[in-house]
N, C-alpha and C positions, 0 to 999 in steps of 0.2 A: 502690255506687250513686252515680252521678255527681252528681245534684242532687235529693236526696230531698225537699227543701223544696217543690219544684215539684209534688209529688204529694200533699202534706199536705192542702190545702184540697179538692181533688176527692175524695180518699178520705174525708175528714171528712164531706163532704156525702153521700156514698154510705152511710157507716156510720150516719149520724144516726138513721135509722128502720129499719135492718136488724134482722131477727130472726135471731139466730145459733142454729141448731139444734144439739143436743148432738153429733150426728155430725160437725159442722163446727167445733166449738169449738177443738180443738187446731190445726187448719189456720188458722183466723182469728187466734187469739192469736199464733201464731208469725209470721205475715205482718205483722200490725199491729205486733207487738213489734220485728220487724226494721226496719220503717220508722221507728218511734219512736227506736230506737237510732241509726240512721243520721242522722236529723235532729239529734239531740243531738250526735253526733260532729261533724257539719258546723258547727253553730252555735258550738260551744265548743272545737273543735279537740282532740278526744279520740280514744279508741280502745276497741275491745271488749277485755275481759279477764275472767279468772275472779277473783272476790274471794277473796283469800287471808288476810283478817283474821278470825281465829276469833271475835272479839268482835262482829263486824258481823252485823246481821240478814241481810245479803246473802252471808254466807260460803258459798263453793263454788258460787255462781251466776254465770252469765254476766251481766256488767253492762257499762256504759260508764263511762269515767272517764279519769283522767290528762289532764284538760282543761287546756289552755293559757290559756283565756280566762275562767277563774273564779278568784276570790281564794283559795279553799280547795283546796290541791293534793290533798287526800284525798277530794274530792267524787266521789260515784258515783251512778248511777241504774240501776234495774232496768227496762229497757224491756219485758220480758215481764210483769212485775207491772203496769206501767202499762197495757199492752194488756189484760190480764185485768180490771183494774179498770174500764177504759173500756167494754169489751164487756159487762160485768156491769150497766152502768147501763141504766135504762129508755129507751124511745124518746125521742129528743131529745138523746142523748149527744153530746159534742163531743170528738173526739180532739185537734183543734187547741187547744181550751180547756185540756185537760189538759196538753198540751205546753207551753203558756204558763205554767201553774202550776208544772210541774217546772222549767222554765227560770228562773222567778223564785226558786225555792228554791235552785237551783244558783248563781245570782248573788247570793244572800243578800239579796234584796229583801224 
């Protein structure tokens, strides 16, 4: 995705009050998760990978990491978990707000 940040606020506004029906849950989580992962990759110069650390709670999951712009070289994030958490929130949810929270954690703020 060339410029995922460009889509974050419009999708955030659209998602804010959406009701995600059970039949659409997997579709919505995968699309929102992909966007979240691409935003984090662009923000922090990282990449998609499979977590191969058996001691990690992210073990064997697709995550984003290997960030060049964070101080912790082992920092990773699970965009699918982020999407699932976001979409599980009641009306008024904010994908952009959650992205800022994850970004702050990655930056150690």
